[in-house]
N, C-alpha and C positions, 0 to 999 in steps of 0.2 A: 763485628761491632765497630760502628762509625767513630764512636767517642774515642779519643787517644786517653791512655792511662795518664799522662802528663797534664790533662785538663782536670783532674780530680782535685778539688781546692780545699772545701772546708775541713773534711775529715783528714786529708792528706796533712794539713797544717798539724791539726792535733795530733796525730800520729808521729810527726817529727819532733814534737815536743818530748814525748816518750824516749825517744832515741838520744836526743841531747841530754836528758836527765842521766840515762845510764852512763854515758861517757864522763859526766861531769863527777861520777863516782869512781873514776878510773884509779885514783891514787890509793883506793882499797885493795887492788890487785896490781901485779906486776909484770910488766914486759919481759919477755925472755932475754932480750939484750936491747942495746940502743938502736941496732939495725931494724928491730921490728917497730919500735915505736917512731922512728924515721920513716918507714915505709907507711906507716898509718898516717901520720902528718902529711906526706905526700898525696895519699887517697883524699883526704878531708880537703885538700887545697885544690885538687884537680877538677876543673869544670867540665871537661869533654867526658861524657859518659862512657864512651868507647875506651878510652885511655884510662878512666878509672876502673872499668872492668878488668882490664890488663893487670892494673896493680893489684886489685882484689885477688885475681886469680894467682898472681905472684905471691902475694901474702900467704894464701891457703897452702901453696905448693911448697914454700920455704918453711912454714910453721904451722903444720897440720895440727899440732896442738897448741892451743892459745889460751890464755885466760880471758880473753875477749872473744871467744867462739860465738857466743849469742850477738854482740853486736857486729861482729864481721857478717855474720848473716843478715843483719837487719840492713847493713850497707851494701849487700848484695841486691837485697829485696828493693831498696829505692833506686839502685842503679838500673836493675832491670825495668823498673817502673818509667824512669826517663829514657829508655831504650825501647819502650812499648813492646815488652816481651812477656805477656801475662803467664804462659806456660813456665818460664823459668821462675816468674815471680811466686807461683804458686809451689814449686819445689822448693824455693828458699823458706817460704812460710812453713811448709811441712817440717822442714829441718828445724826451724826455730820452735815449732810445738812440740817437736821431740824433745827439746831441752827444756822447755817452758810452757806446757799446755794451757797456761792463762795469759799468755802474751797477747795483749790487746791488737797490735799493729798486725801480727800473723793471724789473728782470728778475723779481724776485719778484711783483710785482703783476700784471705781464702773465701770468705763469704761473699765478697763483691765478685770475685772472678770466677767462682764455680759455674753460673750459668752461661759465661761467654767463652768456655773453652773449646765448644764445638764437639764435644764429646760428652756421652754419660753413661760411662761404665759404672758398674757397681761400686768400685773403689772411689771414682769421683763423686758419687751421690753420697756414699757414706762420709768421705772425708768432708764435703761441703755441708752435710747436715749437722756432723760434730761441731764444725768451726762455728756455724750460726747459732746453733744452741749455746756454745760456748760463750759467743759475742752476747748474747742476751743476758747470760748468767753473769757477765762482767760489767754491764752497764752501770749499775749502782756505784759499784767501787772506782770504776774508772773516772765518771764523770761526778763524783762528789764534789760540792762547791769548794771545798778547802784545798782541791787539786787543781782548780782553775788556774791557768797561767796569768799573770799579771796583765799581760798585753790584751787577754781575750775578755771581751764583755760577757757578762752573766747571761745575756740573751743569746749570743754565739755559741756559748758553752752547752745552754739547755738544747739549742736546735741541733747541736753535733751529736747529742744523746738520742734526739728524736730520729735523726737521719740514721744513726747506727741501727736502732731498732726496727725502723721502716725496712732497711737493708736486709737485715736479718729474716724478717718475715717474709720479704719478696723471695729470698733464695730457698727458704723452706717450702714456700708454695710451689716453686718451680720445681722443686726436688719432688714434692708430691705428685704434681702433675705428670711429670716424667714417668714416675712409679704407677700411674695411673690410679691415683688415689684423689678422685675429684673432690669429696666431701672435705678431706684435710686441706687440699690446695685451696678451696674456697675460703675457708676459715683463714689461713694464712694471708692470702693476697688481700682479703678484705681488711684484716688487721693493719696491714701495710699502709693501704689506701686510707684508713681512718686517721693514721698519723699525719697525712698530707705533707710529706717532706718536700724539700724544695728542689725541683728538678734542675734548676740552675746551678746549684752547689752540689748536687749529688747527680752528675750526669749519668751514671750506670742504672740508677732508678728510672727506667723509662715508663712514663705514664701510659704511652701508647701500646707497648709491649704487654704491661700488665692488665691493662683493660681488655686486651685481646684475649690473654691467658685466662683471666677470670670470667669471661664470656663463654669461652671454650670448656672450661670445667664445669659451669653451671649447665650448659646444653649437655654434656656427657653424662649427668646424673640422671637425665630424663624424667625430672619431676615437674609436672605442670606448672606448679606455683613459682618454680624458679626461672621459667623461660622468659618471661617479660624483663626480669632482672638480666639475663644474658644479654637480651636486645639492648638493654640500656648500655651495656659495657662495650658491645659490638658498634653501638652509635658513637661511644665515646673514642674508641680506637679510629673510627673511621673520619671523625670530624675535629678531634684535637690536633692543633698544628703548631703547638707551643714547644717548649724545650722538651726533649725526650719524646717527641711524637714519632709515629712512623713515616716512612718516606711518602711523597706524593703517591707513588705508584702503590705501595702498600696500603694507604688509606683508600686510594680508587678500588683496590681487589676487596678489601674489607667492606667497602660500601656496597659492593655488588652482592656479596654474600648476605650482608645485613639486609638488602631489599628483598633477596630471596626468601630468607627465613622470617622476615617481619610480615611479608605477604602471606606465607604460609600460615603464620600464627594467628593474624588478626583478620585475614580475608582480603585486604587492600594495603595500599600504601598510605592510606589517609592517616594523618597524626604523626608521621615518622619526621617530618621536617621540625616540628615543634620539640620532638626527643631529640634530635640532632643537636639543635641549638642549647638545650638544657644540658646534654652530655659534654658538649665542647668546654662547658665553663666550670663543671664539678666534677669530681671523682667517682662519687657514688650517688645513686638515686634517691630522692627525698624518701622518707618514711612511707608515705602514701601514695607511692608511684604505682601506676595501675595502668595496665595496657589490657583492653578487652580481648579476649580470643574470638576467633570467629565462631566458635560455638556459643558463647555467651551472647555475641550480636544477634545468631540466629535465632536463640531462645527469647531473647527481648523482643525480636520482630515477630515470632509467633506469638508472644503474650499480647502484642498489640493487636495482631490480627485477630486473636480470639475475643478480643473485647470489641472490635470493630465489626467483623464478620465472622461470627462463630462457625457458620455453615461452610465458608470455604476453608477456614483453619482446619476444620475436622476432614474436609476432603483432602486437603493437601498432606495431612498427617497419614490418611489412608494410604495415599499414593505413594508417599516416600517409603512405607513399609513394603509395599508391594513391589516396587521397582528396585529394593535393595537385596542383597544376598538372603537367601531364604524367603523370597517374596512368595513363592509357590506355597510353602508350608503355611505362612501367614494367612494366605487366602483360604486354604483349607481348614486351618483351626479357627481363624477370627473372623472371616469375612463372608465365605459361603454360608448361605441360606439366611443371612441377616438382611433385615429391612434396611437399618443405617449401619455399615460396617464401622467398626471402631467403638470407643466409649462413647457413652451416651452422654450428649451434650445439652444443657438445659436451653430450651427454645428452639432446638433443631429436630424439626420432624421430618423434613425433606430435604433432598438436594436441589439445586438449582443450577441450571446451564443453560447456554446458547445452542439453538438448533443449528447443526452442521448440514445435516443431509436427512431426508425422509425418503422411506423405501416400501412401496412406491410413491413418488412425488404426490399422487392424490390417494386418498383413503389409506395411509400407510399402517403397516404392522410392524415397522421398525424405525426407531428415532436414533439418531447418532448426535450426541451433544459433546459440547465442549464446557468444562467447568473451570479449569484453572485460567483460561483465558477465552476470548471469543472465539477461536478458530480451531484448536487443536482437538482432533477427535479423542475423547477418552471413554465415554460411556456409550453404551448401546442398549436401549430400550426395547425388549420384545414383548409384542402385546398379543393377548390372544384374540381380540377383537379390534378391528381396524378403527383408526380414528377417522371421521368424516372430514373431508375436505382437504384443503392444502394449507401450507404456512411458509412464510418467507424464511430463507437462513439469518440467524441472529435472532429470531422470535425466543424470549425467555419461557423455559419449560422448568417446572417444578414436577418432582415425582418423588414416589416412595416404592420400593418393590425389593424383590428377593435376588441376591446376588447370585448368579447361577454359574457363569464361566468367567475365565480371566486368561490374558495371554500377556506375557512380559514385554515381548518385542515383536511387532510394535504394541505398546501398551493399550489394552482395551478392557473393560470391566462390563460384563454384560449382566443386566438385571431382566427378570421376568416381572412384567408390571400389568396390573389390572387397569382397565381404561378409566376407572372412577380415580385412581391414584395419579393421575396425569393433569396438570393445570397449566394454562397458558396457551393451549392449542387453541386457535380461533374457532369460534362456532361458524359452521357453514352459512354462508348466507341465505335467508329464507326465499324459497321458491315462490315466484309471482304467480298467483292465480290467473288461469286463462281468461282473457277478455270474453265477456257474453255479450253476444250480438241481439240489439233489440229487434224485436219482431214489428214489421211495419204492414198495414194492410189497407186496401182502398175500401171506402164505402160504397155500397152497390145503391 
């Protein structure tokens, strides 16, 4: 984690408030002797955290039992914070919670630090979950307006509460993600982002990380309706470069992954730049956010084609089925012996294609046609009677016939066709009658 613990500002200030209040009530308890009190005073006056830690260890060694056990642990907690030692902070927080399960400072730091420890043992996850839920349960009491310090504005006090709540949901989401509970993680991460905490005042709430985590748990659910929201959050992780963003290399790596999954979902990278721009400035997609899937786009194009060219749409549908897995079975069950394979389409009585080859070139009994485009051989027409004459490649031919044979690779569908069911074959030029010579004779 790149952010130093000493940089945590707003909530750290609020937590110190609780520590000061506790020591303000020290008159109600007694020091064991003057030496213990003098040692405490020396600790509070020491500015060097390393020397402060030495003095705290001395206090614990000389006075293992003290009336100020909790306050001493709190001093350990903040000294470890100054030394940037998160593991030791967690240990101190756990000791505090053993004495007081509702201590807000310990709950806060346990919640904040759990995802940063670099390990996710069952105990770490269980302790972090307990702390985060305890933090949520303590919010109303801790941040009641009557408990606001005089020097703290009401706005800052409310923001501190919101930041604490967001932090708790962030940690609960991370724990659920590690436990492979993606639906639960999605709920928690979404709640955290809806609170829109300040990344500047809460550095450990890293928008880049949470966006990537949320995208990952959405993808993991394999629910088609959630895939486009996952793409938004990956775009957020890849494009957001403010406080709490991923490193430049991290954003670059996420962007490569984003382009891969976006193209797989959408069919191309069209529209991705606009999504990046949107995600860069807002943590959650708008309610009407929509990315069309490649399947939806294909269906729209098919519908447009059905309206503009129903014959070609029917042919492409048949060819798609024939070239897919199970194409041979589709041919036997749906195409063979059909005049027009596939579902009946109003207005389509014949297929229409372009001549690729005639066999033989003159007076042919077989025609090879292209339907999807002008040149790809797709259909063979087998005639009982030859067609008279010849035709140039590219000649438009319409036909109806009985589907008889099929090969998948290379693709070819053969029809048996009666001569009268072929349209477009040029009529042969009429033969010229032989010239008649005029008889001439001489008069005798």
